[in-house]
N, C-alpha and C positions, 0 to 999 in steps of 0.2 A: 633225688629219687622221692617218692613221696610215699610213704608206708602206713600203713593203719591198723593200727593193733585192737583185735576187735575181742575184747578179752572182759566178762564180767567185774572181773574184782580189779579195781583201782582206788589205789589210797586218793585224799583219806576220806570219802563217802563209804567206799563200797570196799572193805577187806584189809586188814593188816597182816594177813599171812605170808606165809612165801612168796605166791603167786603174785598177790599183789605188790609186794617189794620189789618181785624183780622187774613186775610191769612197768615199775617205777623209774628204777634205776636204768633200765634198758631203754626205755622211750627219752628219756633224758642225756644219755649217753648218745644215742641216736641222734637227738638235736645238735650236742654238741661238735659231733661230725659233720656237720653242715646238710642233714636231711630232712625235709618236712615230714613232722609226724602226728597222724591223727592219732586217738585212743577212743574206742566207744565202748564203753563199760555200762553199767547198769546203777539204777537210783531207785532208791525204796521210799522217798518221801517227794511229796510237791514241791519241797521248799527248797530240795536241791535244783539250782541250776540246771537247764539243759545243755547250756553250751557256756564253755570258759576257756581261758587259754592260763596254763601253769605250765610256768619255765618255758615258756616255746611250746610247750606242746598243747595242741588244741583237741580239747577233751568234749565231746559229746556224750550227754547220757542219757538211756534208754530207760524208762519204767520195767521194772521186772515184775511182770505178775506171780503174786502169793495166792499159789491154791492149797496150801498146807490143809487146809479144814476141811478141804476133797476127801482127805484121807480116811476117814469115817464113812463116805459108801462103802455099799456093797459092790464088788468086783471092781467100777471105776476108779475108787479109790486108790487102786492097786497103781494107776496109773498115774496119780496125780502130777508127780515129776515129769515124766514125758510129757505131758499135755502142756508143763509149765513151760519147760523148755523149748516144744515146739512153738508156741507163742511169740517167746520171748526173740528165738533165731530169727520169726519171720520179721520183727521190730527193728533185730538189729540188721538185719540186711537191707530191710528198706534206708535205713537211715544210712549205710554205707552207699547204696544207691546215690541217693541226694548227694553224699559227700564228692561221690564219682563226678557228677554232673559240675559241681562246684570246681572242685579241681583232680583231676583223671589221678584214680590212685595206681601206683606202680604194684604194690605188695600188700595183700588182705592177709594179717595173719591173724588165723581164726584161733582160740582156745580149741583143744581136744572135749574137753569135760562138757557133757549134755549138749554137744554136737550143736554149737553155735552156729556154725556154716552149713545147716543142714537147707537153708534155702538161699544158699549164694547160687548165682547166675552167671554165666557169659556177660561182660561189661559193665560188670560192677569193679573191678579191677583185672590188670594185667595177668597177674598170676594169684593162685589161691595155694595158699600156706596153713599148715596145722602145727601149731607149735604142742606137742606132746607133753601136759602138765603131768596127769595122773586120771583115766578115763572111770569114768564112774563103774565099766562093767568089770576093772579091776577093783577098785576101791570097795565095791561092795562086797568082794572076799571074804574080806576082814570083820565085816559088822554082823553083828546076828540080825533076826528078823525084828526083836523087840528095839535094836539101834537103828535099824533101817527100814520103817515100816511100808514099803514099796517093792515093784517089781521094776525089776534094772533091764528086762528083757529087750521092749520096742527102744529104751533110751539105748541100749549096749549095741542094736543094731543100727542106729541112726549113727554114733558114733563113729563105728569102722565103718559106714556109709560115707561119711565126711572124708576119713582119713584117707580111704581108698581115691576118691576124686580129687586128693589135692595134688597140685605139679610137684611141692616139696612140703615137706613132712620132717620134723626137726624133735628132739629129746634131750634133755640137760644128762640122761646117761645112757651109757651103751646096754644095760641090765634093761631097761623101758623098753628102748628100741628094740633089742631081740625078741621081747613078749611081742611086745605090737605086729613087728613084721611077720611073727609066726600064727597070730589070732587071725592077722588081716589077710593072711596068705600075699605078703607083699615081696619080693626081693629081698636078701640079706644088706644089700647097700643101700635100701631105697631111702633110710631114716640118717639125717645127720645130725653126729652128737655135738651140743656146745652146751657147756655149764650155764647155770643160771645167773643173774648179774647181781652182783656187789656194789655197793658205794665201800671201797676199803678206805678210803680215808676219812669216811664218818664211823664206819666201822673197825676201828683201829683199837690196838693196848693204849692204855694210859702210862702215867708213871712207874716205873718199875716197883713192885711194892716190896717192902720189907717183909726178911723174914719173918713170920708170924706163928704163934702157937695152933693159931684156928685155919682151918684148910675149910674153905666155901667153895661145895659141890652146888651147882645150878643146875637147876632143869627150867626149861623154858617151852612152854606147850600148851594144849588144851588138855587140862588134868580126865583122862578117858583110859578106859580099859585099851583101846585100840592105839594108843602112843605109851602105852606101857605103865599106867599108874598103878595098876593091882600089885607088879613086879616092884615098883619104885616103895610100893609101902609094906611088902614083905620083906624088901632088903634092907630098909631103915635099921631094923634095931640091932641085925647083927653087923653092919657100917660101923653102928654110932660103938659097939661093943669093942670090938677090934680097934677102934682110931678114936681116942679119947679127945681129939681135935676139932671133928669135924663135925660141920654144921651146914643146914640143906636149906637153899635159897630157892623158892617152890614160886614159878612165875606162871602165869597163864588162868586162863575162865574153866570152871570146874563144870562136867556136865554130872549128870545124873548119875545117881551109885544104885546099883541093883539092890542095894539093901534100904532103898529109901532116903531123901535128902539127894545132897550131892557128895563130890569126892572131898571136895574141902571141908563140909562139914560131917565127913566120915575121918576126914586126917584128924582134924580138932578134937573129935570125941576119941579116938586111939590115940593118938599124939601130945595127949594134954601135959603132961608132965617136960617132955622132952620140948615142948612148944615155950614153955612157961620156964624153962632155961636157956633160950635163945638155942637150941640146936636144931628149930627149924623153925624157917621164916616161912609161911608163908601169904603171899604180897597180891595175888587175884590178879585179874588181869592187868596188863599195863601197856601205855601207847608206847609207839615204837619209838618215840624221842625220849623215853626217860630208859631204854632200855643198857645204853651204854654204862650207866652207873652202875647197873648189877654183874654186868658181863666184865666190868673193869675191878671190881671188887673181889671176882670169883677165882680159884685156881683150876676148878674142873667143871666140864659139863657131861652132861649124862644124857642120852638119847635113845631109852630101850625099848624102839618101838617095833610093836608087831606088825603096823602095816607095811605092805609092798611101796617103802618110801620109794618116787622116782628118783630122788634128787638128795632131799632133806634140807631146805633152806636153813635150818634149825642149825646143822652139825656144821656146815659152812660158814653162818654167822658168828659161831662160839670159835673157828679157826680163823677171823679175821680178826679177832680180837685177840689171837693166841694164845687161846685155851686147849690144852690137849681135851680129846672126846674118849667117853666110853659110850660104845654105840653098839645095837645091833648090826650083826650080820645079814643084811637084809636090804632086797633091793637096788636101788643107785648107792647106796650108805656106804659100801667098801671103796668106790671108787670116788667117792666124794675125798675117803678119807685117804685117797692114796693107799689104799690096800694095808691098811695099819699104820703107814708109817707116819700119821700124824693125831695118833690116838690109836685104841685098844675098841677090839672088833668081840664080841659076845653074840652067842646064839640066842638067836628071840627067846623070849619067855624063860631062860635058865637063870633062875636068881641065884644059884651058887656063883655062876662064871659071874655075873656082873657084881655080888659083894666082892669076889675076889679082885675082879680090875680096878673097881673102886680104891679099895683098900691098897693093893698095889702103887696106885698113883700117888695114895695119900699119904704114902709113907717113902717114897723117893722121889723126893723134890728134884735132882737132877733129870731124870727121865721124865716130870711133869716138863723142866726146862725143856729140854731136849725135843719133846714132842710138840711145845705150843710153839717153839718157834718153827719148827718144819709147819706145822698148819698154817700160821701166819704166812711164810712163805709160798706155800700152793695157792691159799686166797690171792695174795695181791697178783701171782703172776696167772693165774687160771680163771677167778672166778671175776677176777674186775670188770665193773662195766663196759670200761672202754673196749677191752679185750674183747668180751662177749659182743658186742655190737660189729666190730670191726669183721671180726668170724664171718656171723650171722651176712655183713652185707654182702662181703664176699660169696656168700654163699646165695645169696637173691641174684647177684648179678649173673655169674655163672648159670642161673636159672634161666633168669630171662636172656641171655645168649644164645641157650641152644634150641 
């Protein structure tokens, strides 16, 4: 089977987040299973090759337009993201049509976000599949007008139109699937649920750590309000007061802070004393290849997101490393954590619950061990890329034969 994954984010050139990482491991698992796989992704610089082969995956890079400067235009500036998405969709669909001429494409799986399949037409592949990660019309509900200074109306309509046209739709959680079926007025069983893909051989616990006086609490993700950075800032003093040996390792790029500067500069100013005594370790953005080192020295992972997370790759990745997770009860996170069997769930934006949960795990090593073991077992049995690829191919084949 020839499978084309049409998704803007594919490492290393574009994206190191959850969607890009899923695409990478999913594509490689499909190749290992004997399928021909092509990826059509974006490129932002002329130096990036338009074609390459990586581990047997044919990667086609399409230039992504950058109309961000349009945002300052009156009226039209509010639509810059839709225009940008439409131009990019036309480009990737032309690339897909050319690929289909070279080698017939059985499955063209588009991302939902930014309506990448808007200009897909019959004859570009046998089936149109949409993989729902997080449509912009859902994502926009969490961000303020300052954080997202554009209109989502036209883009949201385009995303929904592509989803409705698809022969097959999938999502990484039932929570997201239910939301999309309701918004797009689709049958309840129209969307198949398959987890996002992990490489649980690479994402794996290191040698067992000896009991230590220091309990490392790990944050991995963008430092921004929507990901729960404000809650984390509020919670740190209370946790440090109640657990003498707790230490925070914070990994991720910092976004602008409402009071000026970035969240990192704000934290450095507020927590200078705790940073000086190494109770807070601000590491900034890190490459994916460097993350194992921080996961393997950590005891607890925290994901206090305010976003409707469709799956939370950050949660799943921590689980693969055998870490118990304290995370928001929002979106698909409870499903990823198996309804709390692999960590503790707290109400979104509830500092008191978050503090209590972190203190609970920090002071109960046996509970940490049990939850971490359950997390690792679930990651290996459900999230491993080979398992996700096998389930997805089964769904593709069933659709092709219907």
